[in-house]
Phi, psi and omega in degrees: 000122189233133168253104175294150184293146179284338180229146178291121179301135181094352178287162180299340183261003180285118177244108184309317183291321180297318184269008176238025183284307190234148173284161180286084189291329179299315179291321178296329177290312179295331179299337179295346181272351175283160180279158180301335182281344181284138174269113184244132177238130179251124181238134180241112185293345177292332187236000182207158175277129184285142172263105184253013181256006178277174181228072178287167175284331185212139172240128178248126183239132175260125191240124170250175185296315186279348176254009187300315183292323175294320178297316180297318180296319177297314180299314181298323181295317179290318182295329178297338178260009176086013179278136179285131183238129173242139180235148173207179179120183187298313185289322178299318180293324180288322186228068184295327180295321177293311183295329183297340179287348186237007185220155174276327180219145176241140171252115183258126181082193181301148188254009187301323179258322187289319185295313178296331176293319176299315181301317179298317180293322180296318179297328181271004175078019180220058178291144178272166181284324183224138175235131175234136185301136175274335175210164182229121178195145172237024182283331183223057179256159181297158177298148175299136180280072180291344177293342180272347184275131177275082190304323186293346182273356185241146177293316182233083184287342181275057173273150179206161180228123181244004174211162177241138172077203184208143180285350181258165188223068179289139185297331183268359187281123179300318188284341177296323177292324181298324184260015180289158177080018179179196178300129182259356178205124179204158188237165171283175171283142183300317182295325178292318179297316180294323178294321178295316179300316183297333182272356182271136182284164177075191182254327191278140175228147172230110177280119180273004180303143178295330182205090185297333182264014187294328175247105188299318182296315179296312183298319180298316179293322178298312182292324175299319180289333182277342180301133180090353179282345180072027181270154165239136184216162179236151180195197181227149178202174180259162175303317181302314183290334178285325184275331187272130174067203183242021184294324180292328174294320177299319180296317180297319179297329180278348177124007178295125182231353179205137185220139175269125183235126179274083174288316175067301184205152177266355186272120175301325180295319178292322178297317178295317180300327183268002182062030179260061186290340180295342179264351182295138178056032176254138181273098182301317182295325178294321178296317179296317180299319179297318179295318178299319180297333180269359181074032181252121177285157190234127168255105182270135178255132182224142181245130176252144175106005173295156193299336181261010176285149175234185185295339184271358186298327182291313179297315181299318183292314180296314180300318180297317180297320179291313183295336178259012175055043173295131185291309176224150176238138174245118182255146180224142163277131180312129183230116180279087182296141177300139181097347180269162176294328177298314179298314181300317181294313181293324178296318178295330180273001180071029185258354178282121185268335182206150172244028171277099189294338178293343179269355181274059190251010183064012173246348189238139177279120182241012181220163178283117187278164172228140178085320177233147172281163178300321179295315179299321183292312181291321178294317179295321178299312180295321178298318182301316178297313180298318184290313182298320185263019171288149180302323180302313183280332173299313180293323179296316179296321178300327183294340180274347176294152190274333183235162179298320179300317180293319179300314182293316179296318178301312182299314182292320183290309183291312180297318180295324183292319188249340188254357182243038184303317178300322179295315180299318180297317180298313181296319180295312181295331180273358181073025185247011185302319182296342179291347180272353182300318178302325177293318177299317179299320180295316179299314181293328182287343184250029179273348182259000000 
């Protein structure tokens, strides 16, 4: 089971710490459907050199847009030796005709039902070319094969997923296409999620869910069950879920200390254009203030290049993030991923400039822009990262935090993430990255 790297190792954009954060949980989950007698090996190209000269009975590849060509090359190499190759993932689901040229079987969409059906058919000698889930549920699936994960190679090995998909349907979202044609958001059973958490070593958890607060009843029960476990965790949620009700307080009581929030844009016109109505008429600053009061650090996500953006969008976005003491910012150039409504609309308008999927990395302009030139967009994107993460602005943002603990945690988290790249590279290459986890736990524990 192989996860090809999302970025070419050695490229100017390769960040060892970024690509060594989490283990490939999707493959480890599907590995649970093999029998105990099967010898299963999980390889992650982000953290290890792949052995492609072996001759397994089956190769399983997880494919995203930016690793598609690497995945295809790996598949072709194995198939040339007669090895059976199955592919799945976001890109395969978006472009099955393309992927079918490199695989014996495709799994389209979520694999909870389809993948075990494929395994059964393969054992009986009659695998089909394409499998699509007949139903979607993660309430009674096998345990994640964490024994296959090389924990020491990751900064935060305790990643987990307790829900699939998202209840919202933004036009630019890659995963919305992945969950089309059926339930687009569903959760595990609370008791199963709590049992998985209880079995994980250490204190730190990272929920990879697209929207941990998406089902209020599930999230409330989960957080009630986590109280007293002594965990600190990170996850993602929407502005709407942070402002509505008391669910975010429940999360904080359970140990939430850092959250990814998709602010994306301040423009109502851009929000409407992107079908991101959950952010309309929402007070971003109020959401941030609420998180700060709870001692929760914020990773804000912002998109540049939407049709109503102008030349000042970069300065406005960076200034807002600093003035609101956002801990980290993630900037993206708008990218019309294949399979999304955004791609379909731009393709119909003749605005797609390239189908070289390796360029769909959210750093490169791949469509005909409006309001900004491609040069302005790429230059502004690079400027925003440099400006937000300058020492001057890191210290300025820290000054807006309310307590000394928050200021110190903000400084260590933001500065450490972006300003200590040589150290991260050294630790990663030496296989010592996981030794930094206690420091991360300490920083997260001192945000209140």
